[in-house]
ChimeraX commands (.cxc) that place a marker at each C-alpha (Angstrom):
marker #1 position 152.09,81.56,138.44 radius 0.5
marker #1 position 148.50,80.91,139.42 radius 0.5
marker #1 position 145.89,81.42,136.76 radius 0.5
marker #1 position 142.51,82.96,137.49 radius 0.5
marker #1 position 139.44,80.74,137.48 radius 0.5
marker #1 position 137.92,82.62,134.53 radius 0.5
marker #1 position 141.12,82.39,132.48 radius 0.5
marker #1 position 141.49,78.69,133.18 radius 0.5
marker #1 position 137.86,78.10,132.30 radius 0.5
marker #1 position 138.17,79.95,129.01 radius 0.5
marker #1 position 141.43,78.35,127.93 radius 0.5
marker #1 position 141.11,74.82,129.23 radius 0.5
marker #1 position 139.35,72.00,127.42 radius 0.5
marker #1 position 137.11,70.15,129.85 radius 0.5
marker #1 position 136.60,66.43,129.07 radius 0.5
marker #1 position 132.99,65.30,128.94 radius 0.5
marker #1 position 131.17,62.03,128.46 radius 0.5
marker #1 position 130.28,61.38,124.81 radius 0.5
marker #1 position 126.70,60.69,123.77 radius 0.5
marker #1 position 124.91,60.27,120.43 radius 0.5
marker #1 position 124.16,63.67,118.87 radius 0.5
marker #1 position 124.18,65.59,115.58 radius 0.5
marker #1 position 127.54,66.78,114.33 radius 0.5
marker #1 position 128.09,70.16,112.68 radius 0.5
marker #1 position 131.53,70.90,111.21 radius 0.5
marker #1 position 132.54,74.51,111.83 radius 0.5
marker #1 position 133.00,76.59,108.68 radius 0.5
marker #1 position 133.66,80.25,108.13 radius 0.5
marker #1 position 130.79,81.74,106.12 radius 0.5
marker #1 position 129.51,85.15,105.11 radius 0.5
marker #1 position 127.29,86.84,107.66 radius 0.5
marker #1 position 125.20,89.89,106.70 radius 0.5
marker #1 position 125.94,93.13,108.47 radius 0.5
marker #1 position 122.87,95.12,109.51 radius 0.5
marker #1 position 122.56,98.87,109.96 radius 0.5
marker #1 position 119.90,100.07,112.41 radius 0.5
marker #1 position 117.85,103.05,111.18 radius 0.5
marker #1 position 114.41,104.40,111.90 radius 0.5
marker #1 position 111.58,104.20,109.38 radius 0.5
marker #1 position 108.27,106.02,109.39 radius 0.5
marker #1 position 104.82,104.58,108.73 radius 0.5
marker #1 position 103.03,106.73,106.18 radius 0.5
marker #1 position 99.75,106.63,104.30 radius 0.5
marker #1 position 100.08,105.79,100.60 radius 0.5
marker #1 position 97.78,108.65,99.63 radius 0.5
marker #1 position 97.62,111.92,101.56 radius 0.5
marker #1 position 95.05,114.10,99.83 radius 0.5
marker #1 position 93.75,117.48,100.92 radius 0.5
marker #1 position 90.01,118.10,101.13 radius 0.5
marker #1 position 89.83,121.67,99.83 radius 0.5
marker #1 position 87.22,124.36,99.72 radius 0.5
marker #1 position 86.11,125.16,96.19 radius 0.5
marker #1 position 84.41,128.32,97.43 radius 0.5
marker #1 position 85.69,131.29,99.38 radius 0.5
marker #1 position 83.68,132.22,102.43 radius 0.5
marker #1 position 83.02,131.20,106.02 radius 0.5
marker #1 position 82.99,127.62,107.31 radius 0.5
marker #1 position 79.55,127.17,108.83 radius 0.5
marker #1 position 79.75,123.42,109.35 radius 0.5
marker #1 position 82.64,121.02,110.06 radius 0.5
marker #1 position 81.65,117.44,110.92 radius 0.5
marker #1 position 85.02,115.63,111.26 radius 0.5
marker #1 position 88.07,115.72,113.50 radius 0.5
marker #1 position 91.46,113.97,113.54 radius 0.5
marker #1 position 91.13,110.18,113.56 radius 0.5
marker #1 position 87.65,109.99,112.00 radius 0.5
marker #1 position 87.08,107.52,109.16 radius 0.5
marker #1 position 85.55,108.95,105.98 radius 0.5
marker #1 position 84.47,107.64,102.59 radius 0.5
marker #1 position 85.07,109.15,99.19 radius 0.5
marker #1 position 82.47,111.83,98.41 radius 0.5
marker #1 position 81.31,112.22,102.01 radius 0.5
marker #1 position 80.51,115.80,102.98 radius 0.5
marker #1 position 82.77,116.82,105.85 radius 0.5
marker #1 position 82.16,120.56,105.91 radius 0.5
marker #1 position 80.20,123.46,104.43 radius 0.5
marker #1 position 81.42,126.87,103.29 radius 0.5
marker #1 position 78.94,129.67,102.69 radius 0.5
marker #1 position 79.36,133.03,100.95 radius 0.5
marker #1 position 76.56,135.51,101.73 radius 0.5
marker #1 position 77.35,137.49,98.58 radius 0.5
marker #1 position 76.14,134.59,96.46 radius 0.5
marker #1 position 72.72,134.69,98.14 radius 0.5
marker #1 position 72.44,138.41,97.41 radius 0.5
marker #1 position 73.46,137.84,93.79 radius 0.5
marker #1 position 70.83,135.10,93.40 radius 0.5
marker #1 position 68.21,137.45,94.79 radius 0.5
marker #1 position 69.35,140.09,92.30 radius 0.5
marker #1 position 68.90,137.66,89.43 radius 0.5
marker #1 position 65.44,136.74,90.70 radius 0.5
marker #1 position 64.47,140.44,90.61 radius 0.5
marker #1 position 65.84,140.85,87.09 radius 0.5
marker #1 position 63.95,137.78,85.90 radius 0.5
marker #1 position 60.69,139.11,87.37 radius 0.5
marker #1 position 61.19,142.52,85.70 radius 0.5
marker #1 position 62.07,140.97,82.35 radius 0.5
marker #1 position 59.10,138.60,82.59 radius 0.5
marker #1 position 56.76,141.57,83.12 radius 0.5
marker #1 position 58.30,143.32,80.10 radius 0.5
marker #1 position 57.88,140.14,78.08 radius 0.5
marker #1 position 54.21,139.86,79.00 radius 0.5
marker #1 position 53.66,143.48,77.91 radius 0.5
marker #1 position 55.60,142.93,74.67 radius 0.5
marker #1 position 53.54,139.83,73.86 radius 0.5
marker #1 position 50.33,141.78,74.48 radius 0.5
marker #1 position 51.51,144.56,72.15 radius 0.5
marker #1 position 52.47,141.99,69.53 radius 0.5
marker #1 position 49.02,140.44,69.71 radius 0.5
marker #1 position 47.32,143.86,69.25 radius 0.5
marker #1 position 49.71,144.70,66.43 radius 0.5
marker #1 position 48.85,141.48,64.58 radius 0.5
marker #1 position 45.12,142.30,64.94 radius 0.5
marker #1 position 45.70,145.81,63.60 radius 0.5
marker #1 position 47.81,144.41,60.78 radius 0.5
marker #1 position 44.91,142.18,59.73 radius 0.5
marker #1 position 42.68,145.27,59.66 radius 0.5
marker #1 position 45.22,147.13,57.57 radius 0.5
marker #1 position 45.88,149.74,60.23 radius 0.5
marker #1 position 49.51,148.67,61.01 radius 0.5
marker #1 position 52.25,147.84,58.57 radius 0.5
marker #1 position 54.14,144.54,58.54 radius 0.5
marker #1 position 57.37,146.37,59.43 radius 0.5
marker #1 position 55.85,147.60,62.69 radius 0.5
marker #1 position 54.65,144.07,63.51 radius 0.5
marker #1 position 58.14,142.70,62.86 radius 0.5
marker #1 position 59.58,145.24,65.32 radius 0.5
marker #1 position 57.11,144.09,67.99 radius 0.5
marker #1 position 57.99,140.43,67.32 radius 0.5
marker #1 position 61.72,141.22,67.53 radius 0.5
marker #1 position 61.19,142.93,70.88 radius 0.5
marker #1 position 59.47,139.77,72.20 radius 0.5
marker #1 position 62.38,137.57,71.01 radius 0.5
marker #1 position 64.96,139.90,72.61 radius 0.5
marker #1 position 63.19,139.81,75.98 radius 0.5
marker #1 position 62.88,135.99,75.83 radius 0.5
marker #1 position 66.62,135.68,75.19 radius 0.5
marker #1 position 67.41,138.13,78.00 radius 0.5
marker #1 position 65.35,136.06,80.42 radius 0.5
marker #1 position 67.13,132.85,79.31 radius 0.5
marker #1 position 70.55,134.50,79.81 radius 0.5
marker #1 position 69.57,135.79,83.25 radius 0.5
marker #1 position 68.34,132.36,84.30 radius 0.5
marker #1 position 71.63,130.83,83.10 radius 0.5
marker #1 position 73.61,133.34,85.19 radius 0.5
marker #1 position 71.39,132.51,88.17 radius 0.5
marker #1 position 72.14,128.79,87.70 radius 0.5
marker #1 position 75.86,129.59,87.74 radius 0.5
marker #1 position 75.46,131.34,91.08 radius 0.5
marker #1 position 73.38,128.47,92.44 radius 0.5
marker #1 position 76.03,125.98,91.32 radius 0.5
marker #1 position 78.73,128.05,93.02 radius 0.5
marker #1 position 76.74,128.02,96.23 radius 0.5
marker #1 position 76.56,124.20,96.01 radius 0.5
marker #1 position 80.35,124.09,95.71 radius 0.5
marker #1 position 80.52,125.21,99.31 radius 0.5
marker #1 position 80.16,121.55,100.33 radius 0.5
marker #1 position 83.62,120.20,101.28 radius 0.5
marker #1 position 83.89,116.54,100.22 radius 0.5
marker #1 position 86.34,113.80,101.22 radius 0.5
marker #1 position 88.46,113.00,98.12 radius 0.5
marker #1 position 89.31,109.38,99.10 radius 0.5
marker #1 position 88.40,106.66,101.58 radius 0.5
marker #1 position 90.62,106.89,104.63 radius 0.5
marker #1 position 91.32,108.51,107.96 radius 0.5
marker #1 position 91.34,112.22,108.77 radius 0.5
marker #1 position 94.95,113.12,109.61 radius 0.5
marker #1 position 94.68,116.86,110.16 radius 0.5
marker #1 position 91.97,119.49,110.43 radius 0.5
marker #1 position 93.73,122.88,110.54 radius 0.5
marker #1 position 90.52,124.97,110.61 radius 0.5
marker #1 position 87.43,125.27,112.79 radius 0.5
marker #1 position 83.84,126.30,112.21 radius 0.5
marker #1 position 83.67,130.06,111.73 radius 0.5
marker #1 position 87.05,130.27,109.96 radius 0.5
marker #1 position 87.29,132.29,106.75 radius 0.5
marker #1 position 88.76,130.36,103.83 radius 0.5
marker #1 position 89.85,131.18,100.30 radius 0.5
marker #1 position 89.06,129.07,97.22 radius 0.5
marker #1 position 91.38,126.06,97.15 radius 0.5
marker #1 position 92.39,126.31,100.82 radius 0.5
marker #1 position 92.87,123.02,102.71 radius 0.5
marker #1 position 90.09,122.21,105.17 radius 0.5
marker #1 position 91.24,118.69,106.13 radius 0.5
marker #1 position 93.90,116.16,105.11 radius 0.5
marker #1 position 92.85,112.57,104.42 radius 0.5
marker #1 position 95.20,109.57,104.50 radius 0.5
marker #1 position 94.08,106.58,102.44 radius 0.5
marker #1 position 95.22,103.73,100.21 radius 0.5
marker #1 position 96.76,101.71,103.05 radius 0.5
marker #1 position 100.11,102.12,104.82 radius 0.5
marker #1 position 103.73,101.70,103.81 radius 0.5
marker #1 position 107.12,102.21,105.44 radius 0.5
marker #1 position 109.45,105.01,104.36 radius 0.5
marker #1 position 113.14,105.04,105.25 radius 0.5
marker #1 position 115.76,107.75,105.31 radius 0.5
marker #1 position 119.11,106.02,104.79 radius 0.5
marker #1 position 122.58,107.65,105.12 radius 0.5
marker #1 position 124.03,108.09,101.64 radius 0.5
marker #1 position 127.16,106.06,102.47 radius 0.5
marker #1 position 124.93,102.96,102.68 radius 0.5
marker #1 position 122.75,103.76,99.66 radius 0.5
marker #1 position 125.07,102.06,97.16 radius 0.5
marker #1 position 124.72,98.78,99.07 radius 0.5
marker #1 position 120.91,98.76,98.77 radius 0.5
marker #1 position 118.73,97.78,95.83 radius 0.5
marker #1 position 115.12,97.18,94.90 radius 0.5
marker #1 position 113.87,93.92,96.38 radius 0.5
marker #1 position 116.41,93.74,99.22 radius 0.5
marker #1 position 115.02,92.22,102.40 radius 0.5
marker #1 position 115.04,94.26,105.61 radius 0.5
marker #1 position 114.25,93.46,109.25 radius 0.5
marker #1 position 111.58,95.40,111.11 radius 0.5
marker #1 position 111.18,95.49,114.89 radius 0.5
marker #1 position 108.00,97.13,116.04 radius 0.5
marker #1 position 105.30,96.72,118.65 radius 0.5
marker #1 position 107.16,93.81,120.24 radius 0.5
marker #1 position 107.30,91.88,116.97 radius 0.5
marker #1 position 109.96,91.19,114.37 radius 0.5
marker #1 position 109.04,90.72,110.72 radius 0.5
marker #1 position 110.47,91.20,107.25 radius 0.5
marker #1 position 109.84,93.63,104.41 radius 0.5
marker #1 position 111.32,94.39,100.99 radius 0.5
marker #1 position 112.57,97.62,99.47 radius 0.5
marker #1 position 110.07,98.62,96.79 radius 0.5
marker #1 position 111.68,101.85,95.56 radius 0.5
marker #1 position 114.87,103.83,96.03 radius 0.5
marker #1 position 114.55,107.53,95.21 radius 0.5
marker #1 position 117.41,109.00,93.16 radius 0.5
marker #1 position 117.57,112.37,94.93 radius 0.5
marker #1 position 119.76,112.76,98.03 radius 0.5
marker #1 position 118.46,115.25,100.59 radius 0.5
marker #1 position 120.54,116.36,103.58 radius 0.5
marker #1 position 122.93,113.44,103.07 radius 0.5
marker #1 position 120.17,110.82,103.10 radius 0.5
marker #1 position 118.44,108.64,100.52 radius 0.5
marker #1 position 114.70,107.94,100.72 radius 0.5
marker #1 position 113.43,104.39,100.26 radius 0.5
marker #1 position 109.92,102.90,100.31 radius 0.5
marker #1 position 109.41,99.47,101.88 radius 0.5
marker #1 position 106.56,97.06,101.19 radius 0.5
marker #1 position 105.39,95.24,104.34 radius 0.5
marker #1 position 102.58,92.71,104.19 radius 0.5
marker #1 position 99.58,93.49,106.42 radius 0.5
marker #1 position 101.13,96.58,107.96 radius 0.5
marker #1 position 98.64,97.87,110.52 radius 0.5
marker #1 position 98.94,100.91,112.76 radius 0.5
marker #1 position 96.65,103.24,114.64 radius 0.5
marker #1 position 99.11,106.05,114.05 radius 0.5
marker #1 position 100.43,107.56,110.84 radius 0.5
marker #1 position 104.06,108.81,110.88 radius 0.5
marker #1 position 104.92,106.40,113.73 radius 0.5
marker #1 position 108.67,105.62,113.91 radius 0.5
marker #1 position 109.79,101.99,113.52 radius 0.5
marker #1 position 113.22,100.42,114.09 radius 0.5
marker #1 position 114.54,98.92,110.85 radius 0.5
marker #1 position 117.72,96.94,110.17 radius 0.5
marker #1 position 119.19,97.19,106.67 radius 0.5
marker #1 position 121.70,94.80,105.07 radius 0.5
marker #1 position 124.73,97.01,104.36 radius 0.5
marker #1 position 127.37,94.35,103.65 radius 0.5
marker #1 position 128.79,90.97,104.66 radius 0.5
marker #1 position 131.60,89.80,106.87 radius 0.5
marker #1 position 133.23,86.39,107.51 radius 0.5
marker #1 position 132.09,84.64,110.65 radius 0.5
marker #1 position 131.22,81.36,112.32 radius 0.5
marker #1 position 127.64,80.26,112.87 radius 0.5
marker #1 position 126.55,77.33,115.03 radius 0.5
marker #1 position 123.04,75.98,115.68 radius 0.5
marker #1 position 121.32,77.68,118.57 radius 0.5
marker #1 position 120.75,74.26,120.14 radius 0.5
marker #1 position 124.53,73.74,120.36 radius 0.5
marker #1 position 125.02,76.63,122.80 radius 0.5
marker #1 position 124.40,76.26,126.52 radius 0.5
marker #1 position 124.62,79.07,129.09 radius 0.5
marker #1 position 125.66,78.59,132.69 radius 0.5
marker #1 position 126.72,81.18,135.27 radius 0.5
marker #1 position 126.90,83.92,132.66 radius 0.5
marker #1 position 129.13,81.94,130.29 radius 0.5
marker #1 position 128.30,80.25,126.98 radius 0.5
marker #1 position 129.55,76.74,126.15 radius 0.5
marker #1 position 129.55,74.52,123.07 radius 0.5
marker #1 position 130.35,70.82,122.90 radius 0.5
marker #1 position 133.07,69.69,120.46 radius 0.5
marker #1 position 133.97,66.26,119.15 radius 0.5
marker #1 position 137.68,65.42,119.10 radius 0.5
marker #1 position 139.48,63.07,116.71 radius 0.5
marker #1 position 139.02,60.12,119.03 radius 0.5
marker #1 position 135.24,60.61,119.17 radius 0.5
marker #1 position 135.62,62.10,122.62 radius 0.5
marker #1 position 133.50,65.19,123.34 radius 0.5
marker #1 position 134.72,68.21,125.26 radius 0.5
marker #1 position 133.06,71.44,126.33 radius 0.5
marker #1 position 134.59,74.78,125.42 radius 0.5
marker #1 position 133.67,78.32,126.40 radius 0.5
marker #1 position 132.81,80.71,123.56 radius 0.5
marker #1 position 131.85,84.34,123.12 radius 0.5
marker #1 position 128.61,84.62,121.20 radius 0.5
marker #1 position 127.14,87.43,119.15 radius 0.5
marker #1 position 123.89,87.90,117.31 radius 0.5
marker #1 position 121.11,85.42,116.78 radius 0.5
marker #1 position 119.91,85.00,113.21 radius 0.5
marker #1 position 118.38,82.46,110.85 radius 0.5
marker #1 position 120.11,80.53,108.08 radius 0.5
marker #1 position 117.85,78.47,105.79 radius 0.5
marker #1 position 115.09,78.66,108.38 radius 0.5
marker #1 position 117.27,77.29,111.20 radius 0.5
marker #1 position 118.05,79.48,114.24 radius 0.5
marker #1 position 121.80,80.12,114.47 radius 0.5
marker #1 position 124.16,81.97,116.79 radius 0.5
marker #1 position 127.29,83.82,115.72 radius 0.5
marker #1 position 130.43,82.76,117.61 radius 0.5
marker #1 position 132.93,85.61,117.96 radius 0.5
marker #1 position 135.73,83.63,119.59 radius 0.5
marker #1 position 136.44,80.15,120.95 radius 0.5
marker #1 position 135.97,78.16,117.71 radius 0.5
marker #1 position 137.93,77.81,114.50 radius 0.5
marker #1 position 137.33,76.21,111.14 radius 0.5
marker #1 position 137.66,72.44,111.32 radius 0.5
marker #1 position 136.08,72.02,114.76 radius 0.5
marker #1 position 133.08,69.71,114.95 radius 0.5
marker #1 position 130.21,71.01,117.09 radius 0.5
marker #1 position 127.87,68.58,118.81 radius 0.5
marker #1 position 124.26,69.67,119.38 radius 0.5
marker #1 position 122.43,68.79,122.59 radius 0.5
marker #1 position 123.52,69.06,126.22 radius 0.5
marker #1 position 123.04,67.09,129.39 radius 0.5
marker link #1:1,2 radius 0.2
marker link #1:2,3 radius 0.2
marker link #1:3,4 radius 0.2
marker link #1:4,5 radius 0.2
marker link #1:5,6 radius 0.2
marker link #1:6,7 radius 0.2
marker link #1:7,8 radius 0.2
marker link #1:8,9 radius 0.2
marker link #1:9,10 radius 0.2
marker link #1:10,11 radius 0.2
marker link #1:11,12 radius 0.2
marker link #1:12,13 radius 0.2
marker link #1:13,14 radius 0.2
marker link #1:14,15 radius 0.2
marker link #1:15,16 radius 0.2
marker link #1:16,17 radius 0.2
marker link #1:17,18 radius 0.2
marker link #1:18,19 radius 0.2
marker link #1:19,20 radius 0.2
marker link #1:20,21 radius 0.2
marker link #1:21,22 radius 0.2
marker link #1:22,23 radius 0.2
marker link #1:23,24 radius 0.2
marker link #1:24,25 radius 0.2
marker link #1:25,26 radius 0.2
marker link #1:26,27 radius 0.2
marker link #1:27,28 radius 0.2
marker link #1:28,29 radius 0.2
marker link #1:29,30 radius 0.2
marker link #1:30,31 radius 0.2
marker link #1:31,32 radius 0.2
marker link #1:32,33 radius 0.2
marker link #1:33,34 radius 0.2
marker link #1:34,35 radius 0.2
marker link #1:35,36 radius 0.2
marker link #1:36,37 radius 0.2
marker link #1:37,38 radius 0.2
marker link #1:38,39 radius 0.2
marker link #1:39,40 radius 0.2
marker link #1:40,41 radius 0.2
marker link #1:41,42 radius 0.2
marker link #1:42,43 radius 0.2
marker link #1:43,44 radius 0.2
marker link #1:44,45 radius 0.2
marker link #1:45,46 radius 0.2
marker link #1:46,47 radius 0.2
marker link #1:47,48 radius 0.2
marker link #1:48,49 radius 0.2
marker link #1:49,50 radius 0.2
marker link #1:50,51 radius 0.2
marker link #1:51,52 radius 0.2
marker link #1:52,53 radius 0.2
marker link #1:53,54 radius 0.2
marker link #1:54,55 radius 0.2
marker link #1:55,56 radius 0.2
marker link #1:56,57 radius 0.2
marker link #1:57,58 radius 0.2
marker link #1:58,59 radius 0.2
marker link #1:59,60 radius 0.2
marker link #1:60,61 radius 0.2
marker link #1:61,62 radius 0.2
marker link #1:62,63 radius 0.2
marker link #1:63,64 radius 0.2
marker link #1:64,65 radius 0.2
marker link #1:65,66 radius 0.2
marker link #1:66,67 radius 0.2
marker link #1:67,68 radius 0.2
marker link #1:68,69 radius 0.2
marker link #1:69,70 radius 0.2
marker link #1:70,71 radius 0.2
marker link #1:71,72 radius 0.2
marker link #1:72,73 radius 0.2
marker link #1:73,74 radius 0.2
marker link #1:74,75 radius 0.2
marker link #1:75,76 radius 0.2
marker link #1:76,77 radius 0.2
marker link #1:77,78 radius 0.2
marker link #1:78,79 radius 0.2
marker link #1:79,80 radius 0.2
marker link #1:80,81 radius 0.2
marker link #1:81,82 radius 0.2
marker link #1:82,83 radius 0.2
marker link #1:83,84 radius 0.2
marker link #1:84,85 radius 0.2
marker link #1:85,86 radius 0.2
marker link #1:86,87 radius 0.2
marker link #1:87,88 radius 0.2
marker link #1:88,89 radius 0.2
marker link #1:89,90 radius 0.2
marker link #1:90,91 radius 0.2
marker link #1:91,92 radius 0.2
marker link #1:92,93 radius 0.2
marker link #1:93,94 radius 0.2
marker link #1:94,95 radius 0.2
marker link #1:95,96 radius 0.2
marker link #1:96,97 radius 0.2
marker link #1:97,98 radius 0.2
marker link #1:98,99 radius 0.2
marker link #1:99,100 radius 0.2
marker link #1:100,101 radius 0.2
marker link #1:101,102 radius 0.2
marker link #1:102,103 radius 0.2
marker link #1:103,104 radius 0.2
marker link #1:104,105 radius 0.2
marker link #1:105,106 radius 0.2
marker link #1:106,107 radius 0.2
marker link #1:107,108 radius 0.2
marker link #1:108,109 radius 0.2
marker link #1:109,110 radius 0.2
marker link #1:110,111 radius 0.2
marker link #1:111,112 radius 0.2
marker link #1:112,113 radius 0.2
marker link #1:113,114 radius 0.2
marker link #1:114,115 radius 0.2
marker link #1:115,116 radius 0.2
marker link #1:116,117 radius 0.2
marker link #1:117,118 radius 0.2
marker link #1:118,119 radius 0.2
marker link #1:119,120 radius 0.2
marker link #1:120,121 radius 0.2
marker link #1:121,122 radius 0.2
marker link #1:122,123 radius 0.2
marker link #1:123,124 radius 0.2
marker link #1:124,125 radius 0.2
marker link #1:125,126 radius 0.2
marker link #1:126,127 radius 0.2
marker link #1:127,128 radius 0.2
marker link #1:128,129 radius 0.2
marker link #1:129,130 radius 0.2
marker link #1:130,131 radius 0.2
marker link #1:131,132 radius 0.2
marker link #1:132,133 radius 0.2
marker link #1:133,134 radius 0.2
marker link #1:134,135 radius 0.2
marker link #1:135,136 radius 0.2
marker link #1:136,137 radius 0.2
marker link #1:137,138 radius 0.2
marker link #1:138,139 radius 0.2
marker link #1:139,140 radius 0.2
marker link #1:140,141 radius 0.2
marker link #1:141,142 radius 0.2
marker link #1:142,143 radius 0.2
marker link #1:143,144 radius 0.2
marker link #1:144,145 radius 0.2
marker link #1:145,146 radius 0.2
marker link #1:146,147 radius 0.2
marker link #1:147,148 radius 0.2
marker link #1:148,149 radius 0.2
marker link #1:149,150 radius 0.2
marker link #1:150,151 radius 0.2
marker link #1:151,152 radius 0.2
marker link #1:152,153 radius 0.2
marker link #1:153,154 radius 0.2
marker link #1:154,155 radius 0.2
marker link #1:155,156 radius 0.2
marker link #1:156,157 radius 0.2
marker link #1:157,158 radius 0.2
marker link #1:158,159 radius 0.2
marker link #1:159,160 radius 0.2
marker link #1:160,161 radius 0.2
marker link #1:161,162 radius 0.2
marker link #1:162,163 radius 0.2
marker link #1:163,164 radius 0.2
marker link #1:164,165 radius 0.2
marker link #1:165,166 radius 0.2
marker link #1:166,167 radius 0.2
marker link #1:167,168 radius 0.2
marker link #1:168,169 radius 0.2
marker link #1:169,170 radius 0.2
marker link #1:170,171 radius 0.2
marker link #1:171,172 radius 0.2
marker link #1:172,173 radius 0.2
marker link #1:173,174 radius 0.2
marker link #1:174,175 radius 0.2
marker link #1:175,176 radius 0.2
marker link #1:176,177 radius 0.2
marker link #1:177,178 radius 0.2
marker link #1:178,179 radius 0.2
marker link #1:179,180 radius 0.2
marker link #1:180,181 radius 0.2
marker link #1:181,182 radius 0.2
marker link #1:182,183 radius 0.2
marker link #1:183,184 radius 0.2
marker link #1:184,185 radius 0.2
marker link #1:185,186 radius 0.2
marker link #1:186,187 radius 0.2
marker link #1:187,188 radius 0.2
marker link #1:188,189 radius 0.2
marker link #1:189,190 radius 0.2
marker link #1:190,191 radius 0.2
marker link #1:191,192 radius 0.2
marker link #1:192,193 radius 0.2
marker link #1:193,194 radius 0.2
marker link #1:194,195 radius 0.2
marker link #1:195,196 radius 0.2
marker link #1:196,197 radius 0.2
marker link #1:197,198 radius 0.2
marker link #1:198,199 radius 0.2
marker link #1:199,200 radius 0.2
marker link #1:200,201 radius 0.2
marker link #1:201,202 radius 0.2
marker link #1:202,203 radius 0.2
marker link #1:203,204 radius 0.2
marker link #1:204,205 radius 0.2
marker link #1:205,206 radius 0.2
marker link #1:206,207 radius 0.2
marker link #1:207,208 radius 0.2
marker link #1:208,209 radius 0.2
marker link #1:209,210 radius 0.2
marker link #1:210,211 radius 0.2
marker link #1:211,212 radius 0.2
marker link #1:212,213 radius 0.2
marker link #1:213,214 radius 0.2
marker link #1:214,215 radius 0.2
marker link #1:215,216 radius 0.2
marker link #1:216,217 radius 0.2
marker link #1:217,218 radius 0.2
marker link #1:218,219 radius 0.2
marker link #1:219,220 radius 0.2
marker link #1:220,221 radius 0.2
marker link #1:221,222 radius 0.2
marker link #1:222,223 radius 0.2
marker link #1:223,224 radius 0.2
marker link #1:224,225 radius 0.2
marker link #1:225,226 radius 0.2
marker link #1:226,227 radius 0.2
marker link #1:227,228 radius 0.2
marker link #1:228,229 radius 0.2
marker link #1:229,230 radius 0.2
marker link #1:230,231 radius 0.2
marker link #1:231,232 radius 0.2
marker link #1:232,233 radius 0.2
marker link #1:233,234 radius 0.2
marker link #1:234,235 radius 0.2
marker link #1:235,236 radius 0.2
marker link #1:236,237 radius 0.2
marker link #1:237,238 radius 0.2
marker link #1:238,239 radius 0.2
marker link #1:239,240 radius 0.2
marker link #1:240,241 radius 0.2
marker link #1:241,242 radius 0.2
marker link #1:242,243 radius 0.2
marker link #1:243,244 radius 0.2
marker link #1:244,245 radius 0.2
marker link #1:245,246 radius 0.2
marker link #1:246,247 radius 0.2
marker link #1:247,248 radius 0.2
marker link #1:248,249 radius 0.2
marker link #1:249,250 radius 0.2
marker link #1:250,251 radius 0.2
marker link #1:251,252 radius 0.2
marker link #1:252,253 radius 0.2
marker link #1:253,254 radius 0.2
marker link #1:254,255 radius 0.2
marker link #1:255,256 radius 0.2
marker link #1:256,257 radius 0.2
marker link #1:257,258 radius 0.2
marker link #1:258,259 radius 0.2
marker link #1:259,260 radius 0.2
marker link #1:260,261 radius 0.2
marker link #1:261,262 radius 0.2
marker link #1:262,263 radius 0.2
marker link #1:263,264 radius 0.2
marker link #1:264,265 radius 0.2
marker link #1:265,266 radius 0.2
marker link #1:266,267 radius 0.2
marker link #1:267,268 radius 0.2
marker link #1:268,269 radius 0.2
marker link #1:269,270 radius 0.2
marker link #1:270,271 radius 0.2
marker link #1:271,272 radius 0.2
marker link #1:272,273 radius 0.2
marker link #1:273,274 radius 0.2
marker link #1:274,275 radius 0.2
marker link #1:275,276 radius 0.2
marker link #1:276,277 radius 0.2
marker link #1:277,278 radius 0.2
marker link #1:278,279 radius 0.2
marker link #1:279,280 radius 0.2
marker link #1:280,281 radius 0.2
marker link #1:281,282 radius 0.2
marker link #1:282,283 radius 0.2
marker link #1:283,284 radius 0.2
marker link #1:284,285 radius 0.2
marker link #1:285,286 radius 0.2
marker link #1:286,287 radius 0.2
marker link #1:287,288 radius 0.2
marker link #1:288,289 radius 0.2
marker link #1:289,290 radius 0.2
marker link #1:290,291 radius 0.2
marker link #1:291,292 radius 0.2
marker link #1:292,293 radius 0.2
marker link #1:293,294 radius 0.2
marker link #1:294,295 radius 0.2
marker link #1:295,296 radius 0.2
marker link #1:296,297 radius 0.2
marker link #1:297,298 radius 0.2
marker link #1:298,299 radius 0.2
marker link #1:299,300 radius 0.2
marker link #1:300,301 radius 0.2
marker link #1:301,302 radius 0.2
marker link #1:302,303 radius 0.2
marker link #1:303,304 radius 0.2
marker link #1:304,305 radius 0.2
marker link #1:305,306 radius 0.2
marker link #1:306,307 radius 0.2
marker link #1:307,308 radius 0.2
marker link #1:308,309 radius 0.2
marker link #1:309,310 radius 0.2
marker link #1:310,311 radius 0.2
marker link #1:311,312 radius 0.2
marker link #1:312,313 radius 0.2
marker link #1:313,314 radius 0.2
marker link #1:314,315 radius 0.2
marker link #1:315,316 radius 0.2
marker link #1:316,317 radius 0.2
marker link #1:317,318 radius 0.2
marker link #1:318,319 radius 0.2
marker link #1:319,320 radius 0.2
marker link #1:320,321 radius 0.2
marker link #1:321,322 radius 0.2
marker link #1:322,323 radius 0.2
marker link #1:323,324 radius 0.2
marker link #1:324,325 radius 0.2
marker link #1:325,326 radius 0.2
view
């Protein structure tokens, strides 16, 4: 029976001319299995800039994407009732001041009459007490006025942290209640948060290395924290990534997690050559002769800093792979 060209090519051992090269004995080793999930870039601190005063927003100086500093005024809330109350206190202070001036004048006349023997000391004490009462009333009214003035100053909405404005749910002219969110600020840098299926959670631990593929780059990170609560069949994990930069918060990133190991064969990437859609490796036989054999390759990964390729079929333990090709 005739054999197809592809079958003959895959099964036959093609003799080749030997040449000096590095030898790599084939051994079955453990290869990590990776699970692809999506992570989300989040701000470390997401703090709401809230209104401390109920009223109407008369000024709003930021929008989504703006950079702010801690303590920066980003909005202003005004309550017209406070202005009316302050005016009321001003009127009370003026009336009490007029009463105090009159009481002091009466006290002065009473002291003069007391010296002449016309007025008793008891009557003078009553006039002096009246002066003290009015002075205390004015001090209390001024204190209440300061409270109202301080409340009016609390209408300034301040940024709680350095960062970027993530959300501004209100606009100028909106009516807000005390404690209502005017803007949300993201600060403290960025980190990566994962949502991992619970069947893989037992295989993960703090400090495990993960692979991240994002923005055309591939880099590594480490699991910083695994949360104990399972929500909707998933476990939340935080990942530390050095120099993580992004214009967008909550951007999704492809992440590969180590969820186990399997036996497999790895050969140096330099030992594999591709021609006409097929992959070949060069083997050394017992007589120092080299032959070329077709293989089926899998993933590319690194082992001790050296690029390697997983061989799914075509090699077995005991073969000696020769690196380099003509």
